[in-house]
C-alpha positions in Angstrom: -40.3 20.3 -67.9 -39.5 18.2 -65.0 -40.2 18.9 -61.5 -38.8 17.2 -58.4 -41.8 17.0 -56.2 -40.3 14.6 -54.0 -37.4 17.2 -53.1 -39.8 20.0 -52.8 -41.9 17.8 -50.4 -39.2 17.0 -47.9 -39.3 20.9 -47.3 -42.9 20.2 -45.5 -42.8 18.0 -42.3 -46.3 17.5 -41.8 -46.6 15.8 -44.9 -44.5 12.9 -43.1 -46.9 12.1 -40.7 -50.0 9.3 -40.7 -53.7 9.4 -39.9 -54.7 6.4 -38.4 -51.3 4.0 -39.4 -51.6 5.4 -43.1 -49.8 8.1 -45.1 -50.9 11.3 -45.1 -52.5 12.4 -48.2 -53.4 16.2 -47.9 -55.7 17.5 -50.3 -57.5 20.3 -48.8 -55.3 22.9 -50.2 -57.7 25.1 -51.4 -59.0 25.9 -47.3 -55.3 25.9 -46.4 -51.9 24.9 -47.2 -49.2 23.2 -45.5 -46.2 25.4 -44.3 -42.3 24.8 -45.6 -39.9 24.5 -43.0 -38.1 27.8 -43.7 -41.4 29.4 -42.9 -41.9 27.5 -39.6 -38.3 28.3 -38.7 -38.5 32.5 -39.7 -41.4 32.5 -37.0 -39.3 30.7 -34.6 -36.4 32.6 -34.6 -38.2 35.8 -34.8 -39.5 35.0 -30.8 -36.4 33.4 -29.7 -34.4 36.4 -30.9 -36.0 39.3 -31.7 -39.4 39.4 -30.2 -40.4 43.0 -29.7 -43.1 45.3 -31.0 -42.2 47.5 -34.2 -41.7 51.0 -35.2 -40.7 53.7 -32.8 -38.5 51.4 -30.0 -34.9 52.5 -28.7 -33.9 49.2 -29.0 -31.7 46.8 -30.4 -34.5 43.8 -30.6 -37.5 46.7 -32.0 -35.2 48.2 -34.9 -34.0 44.1 -35.9 -38.1 43.0 -35.6 -39.0 46.8 -37.7 -36.3 45.6 -40.4 -37.9 42.1 -40.7 -41.7 43.4 -40.4 -40.9 45.7 -43.2 -38.9 43.8 -45.1 -41.3 41.5 -45.9 -44.1 44.4 -47.2 -41.1 45.0 -49.7 -41.6 41.0 -50.7 -45.1 41.0 -51.1 -44.7 44.5 -52.9 -41.8 42.9 -55.6 -44.9 39.4 -55.8 -47.5 41.8 -56.8 -45.8 44.3 -59.1 -47.3 47.1 -56.5 -46.4 50.4 -57.7 -45.4 51.7 -54.4 -44.5 49.6 -50.7 -47.0 52.1 -49.2 -49.8 50.3 -51.1 -49.4 47.0 -49.5 -51.2 46.7 -46.2 -51.4 44.3 -43.9 -55.0 42.3 -42.7 -55.9 39.6 -40.7 -56.4 37.8 -44.2 -58.4 37.7 -47.5 -61.8 39.2 -45.3 -60.9 41.7 -43.2 -59.3 43.0 -46.4 -62.4 42.9 -48.5 -64.3 44.8 -45.2 -61.7 47.5 -45.0 -62.9 48.3 -48.9 -66.8 47.9 -48.0 -66.5 49.6 -45.0 -65.1 52.7 -46.7 -67.3 52.2 -49.9 -70.0 52.2 -47.5 -69.5 54.9 -46.6 -69.6 56.8 -49.8 -72.4 55.1 -51.3 -75.7 56.1 -51.6 -79.7 55.2 -53.0 -79.4 54.5 -56.8 -75.5 53.2 -56.6 -74.8 49.6 -57.7 -72.5 47.1 -56.6 -71.8 43.9 -58.5 -70.8 40.5 -57.5 -70.9 37.2 -59.1 -72.7 34.5 -58.5 -69.3 32.1 -57.6 -68.4 34.6 -54.6 -67.1 33.3 -51.3 -69.2 34.4 -48.4 -66.2 36.9 -48.0 -67.2 38.7 -51.4 -70.8 38.5 -50.9 -71.9 39.8 -47.1 -69.4 42.7 -47.0 -71.2 44.2 -50.0 -74.3 43.1 -49.1 -74.8 44.7 -46.3 -72.9 48.2 -47.0 -75.9 48.2 -49.7 -78.4 47.4 -46.6 -76.8 50.2 -44.9 -76.4 53.0 -48.1 -79.6 52.3 -49.9 -77.3 50.9 -53.2 -78.2 47.9 -55.0 -76.3 44.5 -55.4 -76.5 43.3 -58.2 -75.2 39.4 -59.2 -73.5 38.5 -62.5 -74.5 34.6 -63.2 -72.8 31.3 -64.0 -73.2 28.7 -66.6 -74.4 25.1 -65.3 -70.4 24.3 -66.2 -70.0 27.0 -63.7 -68.1 29.5 -65.9 -68.8 33.5 -65.4 -71.7 34.4 -67.7 -69.2 37.5 -69.3 -71.8 38.8 -71.3 -74.4 38.9 -68.5 -71.8 40.3 -66.3 -71.3 43.3 -68.5 -74.6 43.7 -68.9 -75.5 44.6 -66.0 -72.5 47.0 -65.6 -74.4 50.4 -66.0 -73.3 54.7 -64.8 -74.4 53.8 -61.8 -72.2 51.3 -61.4 -69.7 52.7 -58.1 -68.1 49.1 -57.2 -67.1 45.4 -59.4 -65.8 42.6 -57.0 -64.8 38.8 -57.9 -62.7 36.2 -57.6 -59.4 35.2 -59.1 -60.2 31.9 -58.6 -63.7 30.1 -57.7 -62.8 28.4 -54.0 -65.7 26.0 -54.8 -65.1 24.9 -58.3 -61.2 26.0 -59.5 -62.9 28.5 -62.3 -60.6 30.4 -63.5 -62.0 33.8 -64.4 -60.7 36.5 -66.9 -60.1 39.4 -64.1 -58.3 41.2 -66.6 -61.0 41.5 -69.0 -63.4 41.7 -66.4 -62.1 44.9 -65.0 -61.3 46.4 -68.5 -65.4 46.0 -68.4 -66.3 47.6 -64.8 -62.9 50.0 -65.7 -65.0 51.5 -68.9 -67.9 52.4 -66.9 -65.9 54.1 -64.1 -66.2 51.6 -61.3 -63.8 50.6 -59.0 -62.6 47.2 -58.5 -61.5 44.5 -56.4 -60.3 41.2 -56.9 -60.6 38.7 -54.8 -57.4 37.0 -55.3 -57.1 34.1 -51.9 -57.3 31.4 -54.4 -54.9 32.7 -57.1 -52.0 34.1 -55.7 -50.5 30.2 -54.8 -50.5 29.3 -58.5 -47.9 32.2 -59.4 -47.1 35.6 -59.3 -49.7 38.6 -59.7 -49.0 42.1 -61.5 -52.2 44.1 -60.1 -50.8 47.1 -62.3 -50.8 44.9 -65.5 -54.8 43.7 -64.3 -55.9 47.0 -63.7 -57.4 46.6 -60.3 -57.9 48.7 -57.6 -58.1 46.9 -54.5 -56.5 43.0 -54.3 -56.9 40.9 -51.7 -54.9 37.9 -50.1 -54.5 35.6 -47.7 -51.3 34.0 -46.3 -52.2 30.6 -44.9 -53.1 29.7 -48.6 -49.8 31.1 -50.0 -48.1 28.4 -47.7 -47.8 31.3 -45.2 -49.0 31.6 -41.5 -53.0 32.0 -40.3 -53.7 34.8 -39.2 -51.8 37.2 -41.7 -53.2 38.7 -45.4 -52.8 41.6 -47.4 -55.0 44.2 -49.3 -53.3 45.6 -51.5 -55.2 49.5 -53.2 -54.1 52.3 -55.4 -52.1 54.5 -53.2 -54.2 57.6 -54.9 -57.3 55.5 -53.4 -55.7 54.5 -49.8 -54.7 57.7 -48.8 -57.9 58.9 -48.7 -59.9 56.0 -48.3 -62.0 56.0 -44.6 -60.3 54.4 -41.6 -61.3 51.0 -41.2 -59.8 50.9 -37.4 -58.7 53.6 -34.7 -56.3 53.6 -32.0 -52.4 53.6 -32.2 -50.3 53.1 -35.1 -52.7 54.5 -37.3 -52.4 58.2 -35.9 -50.2 61.2 -35.7 -51.7 63.4 -33.3 -54.0 63.2 -31.0 -55.8 65.5 -28.7 -59.0 65.0 -26.7 -60.9 67.3 -29.1 -59.6 65.2 -32.1 -57.0 63.1 -34.2 -55.0 63.3 -37.4 -54.1 60.1 -39.5 -51.3 58.7 -40.2 -50.1 58.3 -43.5 -49.6 54.8 -45.6 -49.6 52.2 -44.9 -49.8 52.7 -41.5 -53.2 54.7 -41.3 -55.2 51.6 -42.1 -52.8 49.7 -39.6 -54.0 50.1 -36.0 -52.6 48.5 -33.3 -50.0 45.8 -32.8 -49.9 43.9 -35.6 -49.3 40.6 -36.0 -45.5 40.6 -36.6 -44.7 37.1 -36.5 -46.9 36.5 -39.4 -46.0 39.1 -41.6 -42.4 38.1 -40.8 -43.8 34.0 -42.1 -45.5 35.5 -44.8 -42.5 37.5 -46.2 -40.4 34.1 -45.9 -43.1 31.8 -48.1 -43.0 34.6 -50.6 -39.4 34.5 -51.1 -39.7 31.2 -50.6 -42.0 30.8 -53.3 -40.7 32.8 -56.0 -37.6 31.0 -56.1 -39.3 28.6 -57.7 -39.8 27.5 -61.2 -43.3 28.9 -61.9 -43.5 27.3 -65.7 -42.9 23.7 -63.7 -45.3 24.7 -61.4 -47.8 25.2 -63.2 -47.1 22.2 -65.7 -47.2 19.9 -62.7 -50.6 21.5 -61.3 -52.3 21.1 -64.7 -50.8 16.9 -65.0 -52.7 16.7 -61.2 -55.7 18.0 -62.4 -55.7 16.4 -65.7 -55.4 13.1 -63.6 -57.8 13.4 -61.6 -60.4 15.1 -64.2 -60.1 11.7 -66.2 -60.0 9.5 -63.2 -63.3 11.8 -62.1 -65.1 11.4 -65.6 -64.5 7.1 -65.6 -65.2 6.9 -62.3 -68.8 5.0 -62.1 -71.0 7.2 -60.0 -69.1 10.4 -59.2 -70.4 13.5 -61.0 -68.2 16.7 -61.5 -69.3 19.7 -59.8 -67.6 22.3 -62.1 -66.1 21.8 -65.1 -64.9 25.5 -66.3 -62.5 24.9 -69.9 -60.9 27.1 -67.2 -60.2 26.1 -63.6 -57.3 24.9 -61.9 -56.5 23.4 -58.2 -60.1 22.0 -57.4 -61.9 18.8 -58.4 -65.5 19.4 -56.4 -67.6 16.1 -56.8 -70.4 13.6 -55.3 -71.0 10.3 -55.2 -74.4 8.1 -56.0 -75.6 6.9 -52.7 -73.4 9.2 -50.2 -73.6 12.3 -48.7 -70.5 14.6 -49.0 -69.8 14.6 -45.4 -69.8 10.7 -45.2 -67.5 11.0 -48.1 -65.2 13.1 -46.3 -65.6 10.8 -43.1 -64.5 7.5 -44.7 -62.0 8.9 -47.1 -60.2 10.5 -43.8 -60.1 6.9 -42.3 -58.1 6.0 -45.2 -55.7 8.8 -44.5 -56.7 11.3 -47.2 -57.9 14.9 -46.4 -60.5 16.4 -47.9 -63.4 19.2 -47.3 -66.8 18.6 -47.7 -69.8 21.1 -47.1 -71.0 24.1 -49.3 -67.1 26.0 -49.1 -68.4 29.4 -47.8 -70.4 29.4 -51.4 -73.6 28.9 -50.5 -75.5 30.8 -53.0 -73.3 28.4 -56.0 -74.3 25.6 -54.7 -78.2 26.5 -55.1 -77.5 27.6 -58.6 -76.1 24.7 -59.1 -78.7 22.5 -57.4 -76.5 20.7 -54.9 -76.5 20.9 -51.4 -72.7 20.6 -51.1 -69.6 18.6 -52.6 -67.1 16.8 -51.9 -63.7 19.2 -52.3 -60.3 17.6 -53.3 -58.0 20.7 -54.3 -54.2 20.4 -55.2 -51.2 22.0 -54.4 -47.8 21.5 -56.0 -46.6 19.3 -53.5 -49.2 16.7 -54.2 -48.3 13.7 -56.6 -50.0 12.1 -59.4 -49.6 9.3 -56.6 -51.6 11.3 -54.4 -54.6 11.3 -56.8 -54.2 7.7 -57.8 -54.8 7.2 -53.9 -57.5 9.2 -53.8 -59.3 7.1 -56.3 -58.2 3.6 -54.8 -60.1 5.3 -51.3 -63.4 6.2 -53.2 -63.4 2.6 -54.1 -63.5 1.8 -51.1 -66.0 4.5 -50.4 -67.9 3.1 -52.7 -68.2 -0.2 -51.5 -69.1 0.8 -48.0 -71.7 3.1 -49.3 -73.5 0.2 -51.1 
């Protein structure tokens, strides 16, 4: 199946720019993706034609803004196959979404209860549960990964007990690209009666998600990793849970009645959406998902696999380069070390050649400790990257190796 990446790239204005006189090769997509022109236009159009606060406005602009805002909720609900649109909660991103859940469960947990995470978590899916356990006296348990960067599923299952109240894990590792068997993990956790949250920040950009099929209770993702704006994200949760979940923030919009003595909370989804929302971000995310959903997903997956196959083959043949994270199921990420070069130096020298990657521990410091490395250089790929850009990365790395020699 063919995929016209050249035509796709024309929709991303930033990909035509240069860095120090060299064509930009953007390989930092696990940190944030670039935005197609239609997403940029949708944000500009909101601010230039119907900028207004949403809900309750008695004028045309407020009505138009509300229609676009709530229309985006419908787009997300369809994209992730939510059972009801009310299950889609707008957040500032994956981090806030996880915090909403951990804040709520932190009020429910007690001494003797357990929360299970994995060694491959982003900090946002570690520290939130860590602090909830500290406040409640519950125990945080960590499922190990093997030397390839894969989750030890047997060890994960062994940690689950009747005391396990919450289990949280990533769909895809941000630092290694490991794809977790999230449906299987969810079933194992549900078998002991635990709630399950999936960190989907790195998963949604690789295709639609079916939360009903996965069987989880909560699913969180960020717009900016899905060709949408920064500062906007989604918490999906089962309506039966979210309708009674402890509120995250109080203020306007999330209330139905207020006196000086008490307040009554609003219905879903508004009870968990306090204050004026990021309206432009919501509209931009809706447009990003609308745009993404129209693409040929089978062709995109084949293209992404070709990128990873090429990058992996060239990395394995590259003298002095070590791949960090060699899971049998992975996508989008090539983390590596190079003999004689600190990751930060590699990133700097690549940038001087127009190639953008990320270096460091990638907000996964415990995982780096487990793998025995201080951090890595990480090239991460998206649907608009080309095989020629993969080649350019390794040609640039040859020059880096010479400079570091």
